[in-house]
C-alpha positions as CSV (number, residue, x, y, z in Angstrom):
1,X,238.3,161.8,280.3
2,X,240.7,160.3,283.2
3,X,240.0,161.9,286.6
4,X,243.1,163.9,287.4
5,X,242.6,164.5,291.4
6,X,240.9,162.7,294.0
7,X,236.6,162.1,293.8
8,X,235.9,164.7,296.6
9,X,238.0,167.5,294.8
10,X,236.4,166.4,291.3
11,X,232.9,166.7,293.0
12,X,234.4,170.2,294.1
13,X,235.0,170.8,290.5
14,X,231.5,169.3,289.4
15,X,229.4,171.3,291.4
16,X,231.1,174.6,290.8
17,X,230.9,174.1,286.9
18,X,227.3,174.0,287.7
19,X,227.1,177.9,289.1
20,X,225.9,180.6,286.4
21,X,229.4,182.0,284.7
22,X,231.8,179.1,285.6
23,X,232.4,176.1,283.0
24,X,234.8,173.5,283.7
25,X,237.8,175.1,283.5
26,X,236.7,178.1,285.2
27,X,235.9,175.3,288.3
28,X,239.3,174.1,288.0
29,X,240.9,177.4,288.5
30,X,238.5,177.9,291.5
31,X,238.7,174.9,293.0
32,X,242.5,175.0,292.9
33,X,242.1,178.6,294.4
34,X,240.3,177.7,297.0
35,X,242.4,174.8,298.0
36,X,245.9,177.1,298.0
37,X,244.0,179.3,300.4
38,X,242.3,176.2,302.5
39,X,241.9,178.2,305.7
40,X,241.3,181.7,304.5
41,X,238.6,180.4,301.5
42,X,237.4,177.1,301.7
43,X,237.1,176.8,305.0
44,X,235.0,180.0,306.0
45,X,233.1,179.0,302.8
46,X,232.1,175.9,303.7
47,X,230.6,177.2,307.0
48,X,228.7,180.1,305.6
49,X,227.2,177.3,302.8
50,X,226.0,175.2,305.7
51,X,224.6,178.1,307.5
52,X,223.1,179.7,304.7
53,X,221.3,176.0,303.1
54,X,220.1,176.3,307.2
55,X,218.7,179.5,308.2
56,X,218.0,181.0,304.5
57,X,214.3,180.7,303.5
58,X,211.8,181.8,300.9
59,X,209.5,184.9,302.4
60,X,206.2,184.0,302.1
61,X,204.7,187.4,301.4
62,X,206.9,188.6,297.9
63,X,209.5,185.1,297.4
64,X,213.0,186.7,298.1
65,X,215.1,184.9,300.1
66,X,216.3,185.8,303.5
67,X,217.2,184.9,307.6
68,X,213.2,185.5,308.8
69,X,210.4,185.3,307.0
70,X,208.9,188.0,306.1
71,X,211.9,189.4,304.9
72,X,213.2,192.7,306.1
73,X,211.8,194.3,303.0
74,X,208.5,193.2,303.7
75,X,208.7,193.8,307.1
76,X,210.1,197.9,307.0
77,X,207.5,200.0,307.6
78,X,208.8,202.9,306.4
79,X,208.1,200.8,302.9
80,X,205.6,202.2,300.4
81,X,203.2,199.0,300.4
82,X,200.7,200.6,297.6
83,X,203.8,199.8,295.2
84,X,204.6,196.7,294.3
85,X,208.0,195.8,292.1
86,X,207.5,192.5,290.1
87,X,211.0,190.7,288.9
88,X,212.0,188.0,287.8
89,X,213.8,186.8,290.6
90,X,216.3,187.6,293.6
91,X,219.2,189.0,291.9
92,X,216.8,191.9,290.1
93,X,215.3,192.7,293.3
94,X,219.1,193.3,294.5
95,X,220.1,194.8,291.7
96,X,217.2,197.5,293.0
97,X,217.8,198.0,295.7
98,X,221.4,198.8,295.3
99,X,220.0,201.5,292.6
100,X,218.1,203.0,295.9
101,X,215.7,204.6,293.2
102,X,212.7,201.7,294.8
103,X,211.3,202.4,298.6
104,X,208.2,199.8,297.9
105,X,207.9,196.1,298.5
106,X,208.6,193.6,295.7
107,X,207.3,190.0,294.6
108,X,209.6,187.7,293.1
109,X,207.9,185.8,290.2
110,X,210.7,182.8,290.3
111,X,211.6,182.7,286.8
112,X,209.4,183.8,283.3
113,X,206.8,181.9,281.2
114,X,208.2,179.8,278.8
115,X,206.5,177.8,276.5
116,X,209.9,175.6,275.1
117,X,211.0,175.6,278.3
118,X,207.2,174.3,279.6
119,X,206.9,176.9,282.4
120,X,203.7,178.1,282.5
121,X,201.7,179.9,285.1
122,X,201.2,177.4,287.9
123,X,205.1,177.5,288.2
124,X,205.6,181.4,288.7
125,X,203.9,183.1,292.1
126,X,202.0,184.6,289.1
127,X,198.8,183.8,291.9
128,X,200.5,185.3,295.3
129,X,200.9,188.2,293.3
130,X,197.3,188.5,292.2
131,X,196.0,188.3,296.2
132,X,198.5,191.1,297.2
133,X,196.8,193.3,294.5
134,X,193.4,192.3,295.0
135,X,194.0,192.6,298.8
136,X,193.3,196.7,298.1
137,X,196.0,198.1,299.3
138,X,198.1,198.5,296.5
139,X,197.6,201.4,294.0
140,X,200.5,200.4,291.2
141,X,202.3,197.8,290.2
142,X,205.9,197.9,288.7
143,X,206.3,195.7,285.6
144,X,211.2,195.3,286.1
145,X,211.1,192.2,283.9
146,X,213.8,191.3,281.2
147,X,213.5,192.8,278.0
148,X,213.4,189.6,276.4
149,X,210.5,187.6,274.5
150,X,209.9,185.7,277.6
151,X,210.3,188.9,279.5
152,X,207.9,190.1,277.6
153,X,205.3,187.5,276.9
154,X,205.2,187.3,280.9
155,X,205.1,190.7,281.8
156,X,201.9,191.0,279.1
157,X,200.2,188.0,281.4
158,X,200.7,189.3,284.4
159,X,199.4,192.6,283.6
160,X,196.2,191.4,282.3
161,X,195.9,188.8,285.3
162,X,196.5,191.8,288.1
163,X,194.7,195.1,285.9
164,X,192.2,196.9,287.5
165,X,190.5,200.2,287.6
166,X,192.6,200.5,291.0
167,X,195.6,199.2,290.2
168,X,198.1,201.1,287.4
169,X,200.3,199.0,285.9
170,X,203.7,200.4,284.8
171,X,207.1,198.9,283.0
172,X,211.0,200.4,283.8
173,X,211.5,202.7,280.6
174,X,213.8,201.0,278.4
175,X,216.0,202.7,275.9
176,X,219.7,204.3,275.6
177,X,221.8,204.0,279.1
178,X,223.0,206.7,280.3
179,X,227.0,206.9,278.7
180,X,226.1,204.0,276.5
181,X,227.3,204.8,272.4
182,X,225.2,204.3,269.6
183,X,227.1,202.1,268.0
184,X,227.3,199.5,270.7
185,X,223.6,199.0,271.6
186,X,221.7,196.3,269.7
187,X,218.6,196.8,267.1
188,X,216.3,196.0,269.6
189,X,217.4,198.7,272.3
190,X,217.8,201.4,269.7
191,X,213.7,200.6,268.3
192,X,213.2,200.7,272.1
193,X,214.7,204.2,272.9
194,X,212.9,205.7,269.4
195,X,209.9,204.8,270.1
196,X,209.9,206.1,274.1
197,X,211.9,209.4,273.2
198,X,210.4,212.3,275.4
199,X,210.7,215.8,274.6
200,X,214.8,217.4,275.0
């Protein structure tokens, strides 16, 4: 297929298309929007991307991206050091923080175990988590991993590695979301909700 624009624009489109949720058509629309609003969008975005690439690092404690190490959450003395929430990626950490429901510390694994994709324990930050738990200050680890086959495999493996008499390992409750209607739920969610039912 012949290029419809100059090589710089085609490269921009190609890079945008690699982002989650953007295919080739969406990438072309996004590139066009950026080019149409060059001063308001494209130039500030380019500057922000350059600054982010230069300044953002992974926290040496939890693995979350931040502009300092340790990150803001790990450096916050008001948070509970005895409570660690384990997440797959930083997006899940940000979602937990938006909710305001968790005031402990986090641990970002950097992915999930997957035999099909060749991702083993050595590819994730599991050893670092074990080290944090073995440090002695942790009393509970909350596994906030996806309810997928890979997520549950990872949760089981992590639970086995960190379980001990002084550490409680818990996982997020699963089931019917608030405001959810049964007709719109998948079978797995309904099964999990039935298993986790409680007194009304």
